[in-house]
C-alpha positions as CSV (number, residue, x, y, z in Angstrom):
1,M,0.0,0.0,0.0
2,S,1.0,3.6,-0.2
3,I,-0.5,6.9,1.0
4,P,-4.2,6.7,0.5
5,P,-5.2,8.7,-2.6
6,K,-8.2,10.3,-0.7
7,L,-5.7,11.7,1.8
8,V,-3.5,13.2,-1.0
9,A,-6.7,14.6,-2.7
10,F,-8.0,16.0,0.6
11,L,-4.7,17.9,1.2
12,D,-4.2,19.0,-2.4
13,E,-7.8,20.3,-2.7
14,R,-7.4,22.4,0.4
15,K,-4.0,23.6,-0.8
16,I,-2.4,22.4,2.4
17,P,1.4,22.2,2.1
18,Y,2.7,18.9,3.3
19,K,5.7,16.7,2.9
20,A,5.4,12.9,2.4
21,E,8.4,10.8,3.5
22,M,9.3,7.2,3.8
23,H,11.2,5.6,6.7
24,A,12.2,2.1,7.9
25,E,9.2,0.0,8.7
26,A,7.9,0.7,12.2
27,F,4.7,-0.4,14.0
28,T,4.3,1.8,17.0
29,A,4.0,5.6,17.0
30,Q,7.1,6.0,19.0
31,Q,9.1,3.7,16.7
32,T,7.8,5.6,13.7
33,A,8.7,9.0,15.2
34,Q,12.2,7.7,15.9
35,A,12.6,6.2,12.4
36,S,11.4,9.4,10.8
37,H,13.4,11.7,13.1
38,V,10.4,13.5,14.6
39,P,10.2,14.3,18.3
40,G,7.5,12.0,19.9
41,R,5.6,15.0,21.2
42,S,5.2,16.2,17.5
43,F,4.2,12.8,16.1
44,A,0.4,12.5,16.1
45,K,-1.0,9.0,16.6
46,A,-4.6,7.9,16.1
47,V,-6.1,5.8,18.9
48,I,-9.5,4.3,17.9
49,V,-12.0,4.2,20.7
50,N,-15.6,3.1,21.0
51,V,-17.7,5.9,22.6
52,D,-21.2,4.8,23.5
53,G,-21.2,2.3,20.6
54,R,-19.7,4.7,18.0
55,I,-16.2,4.7,16.7
56,W,-14.1,7.8,17.4
57,M,-10.5,8.7,16.7
58,A,-8.4,10.3,19.5
59,V,-5.3,12.1,18.1
60,V,-2.6,12.4,20.7
61,P,1.2,12.8,20.7
62,A,3.2,9.5,20.4
63,T,4.6,10.0,23.9
64,E,1.2,9.9,25.5
65,R,-1.6,7.5,26.4
66,V,-5.3,8.2,26.2
67,D,-7.0,8.1,29.6
68,L,-10.4,6.6,28.8
69,K,-12.1,7.9,32.0
70,R,-11.0,11.4,31.2
71,L,-12.0,11.1,27.5
72,Q,-15.4,9.9,28.7
73,G,-15.7,13.1,30.8
74,C,-14.6,15.3,27.9
75,L,-17.2,13.9,25.6
76,G,-19.9,13.5,28.3
77,A,-20.2,9.8,27.3
78,K,-21.6,6.9,29.2
79,K,-19.1,4.3,28.1
80,V,-15.7,4.6,26.5
81,R,-13.3,1.8,25.6
82,L,-10.5,1.0,23.2
83,A,-12.0,-0.3,20.0
84,A,-11.1,-3.8,18.8
85,E,-9.4,-3.8,15.4
86,A,-12.3,-5.9,14.1
87,E,-14.7,-3.0,14.8
88,F,-12.8,-0.5,12.6
89,A,-10.4,-2.2,10.2
90,H,-13.1,-2.2,7.4
91,V,-13.5,1.6,7.8
92,F,-9.8,2.1,7.0
93,D,-9.7,-0.4,4.1
94,D,-7.1,1.6,2.1
95,C,-4.6,1.5,5.0
96,D,-2.4,-1.1,6.6
97,P,-3.8,-2.2,9.9
98,G,-2.9,0.3,12.6
99,A,-1.5,2.8,10.0
100,M,-4.6,5.1,9.5
101,P,-4.0,8.8,9.1
102,I,-5.2,11.3,11.6
103,F,-7.9,12.7,9.3
104,G,-10.8,10.6,10.5
105,S,-13.3,12.8,8.6
106,L,-12.1,11.1,5.4
107,Y,-13.6,7.9,6.8
108,G,-16.6,9.3,8.5
109,V,-15.0,9.0,12.0
110,P,-15.3,12.0,14.4
111,V,-11.9,13.2,15.7
112,L,-10.9,14.3,19.2
113,A,-7.5,15.9,19.6
114,S,-5.5,16.5,22.8
115,H,-4.7,20.1,23.6
116,E,-1.0,19.2,24.0
117,L,-0.8,18.3,20.3
118,T,-1.7,21.8,19.4
119,S,1.5,23.2,21.0
120,S,3.7,21.9,18.1
121,A,4.0,24.1,15.1
122,E,4.3,21.0,12.8
123,I,3.1,17.5,13.3
124,A,3.8,14.2,11.5
125,F,1.6,11.2,11.3
126,T,1.4,7.7,9.8
127,A,-0.1,7.9,6.3
128,G,-1.7,4.6,5.4
129,T,1.4,2.3,5.7
130,H,4.0,1.4,8.3
131,R,6.6,3.1,6.1
132,D,4.9,6.4,5.1
133,I,4.4,9.6,7.1
134,V,3.2,13.0,6.2
135,R,4.4,16.3,7.8
136,L,2.3,19.4,7.9
137,R,1.5,22.5,10.0
138,T,-0.6,21.7,13.0
139,S,-2.7,24.8,12.2
140,D,-3.6,23.3,8.8
141,F,-4.6,20.0,10.5
142,L,-6.8,21.8,13.0
143,A,-8.4,24.0,10.3
144,A,-9.1,21.2,7.8
145,E,-10.2,18.5,10.3
146,Q,-11.8,20.7,13.0
147,P,-11.5,18.1,15.7
148,K,-13.0,18.4,19.1
149,V,-10.0,19.6,21.2
150,C,-9.8,18.5,24.8
151,E,-7.4,19.9,27.4
152,R,-4.4,17.8,28.4
153,E,-6.0,16.7,31.7
154,A,-9.2,15.7,29.8
155,I,-7.8,12.8,27.8
156,L,-4.1,12.2,28.4
157,A,-2.7,9.8,31.0
158,G,1.0,10.5,30.4
159,G,3.8,8.0,30.5
160,T,4.5,5.2,28.1
161,P,1.7,4.6,25.5
């Protein structure tokens, strides 16, 4: 696989400057950040969660973990849990498993972003494969995706993801 064509079209249609890069194959966000020489706090990872029976994407720095109880409070949800891959793999059918880009809107998935992620001028993220990343301005991500943004204490647990 390569970068999903709908991601490329989405960025190009909005005239968002970005840089696509390849790196050595990596499977975790922190490994990918290291392989692509991006600080972990500036590498955005997508964590797929089930919120009251609906799939959501939480976008957080590679260095952080999602605190499900805090995320539940941020969204005012009754029940939040990590989604099983079987629940969402079909949604991201143009991506390698676990390598979905952070633009959930391309797949009909609402996005929640941690406030901490917004402190970096530029972010990088996995782009459909375990070898491809895209770098772009954080402000462009926020403007194009318009995620719900929660404060750090609302969704991050800290520590090792």
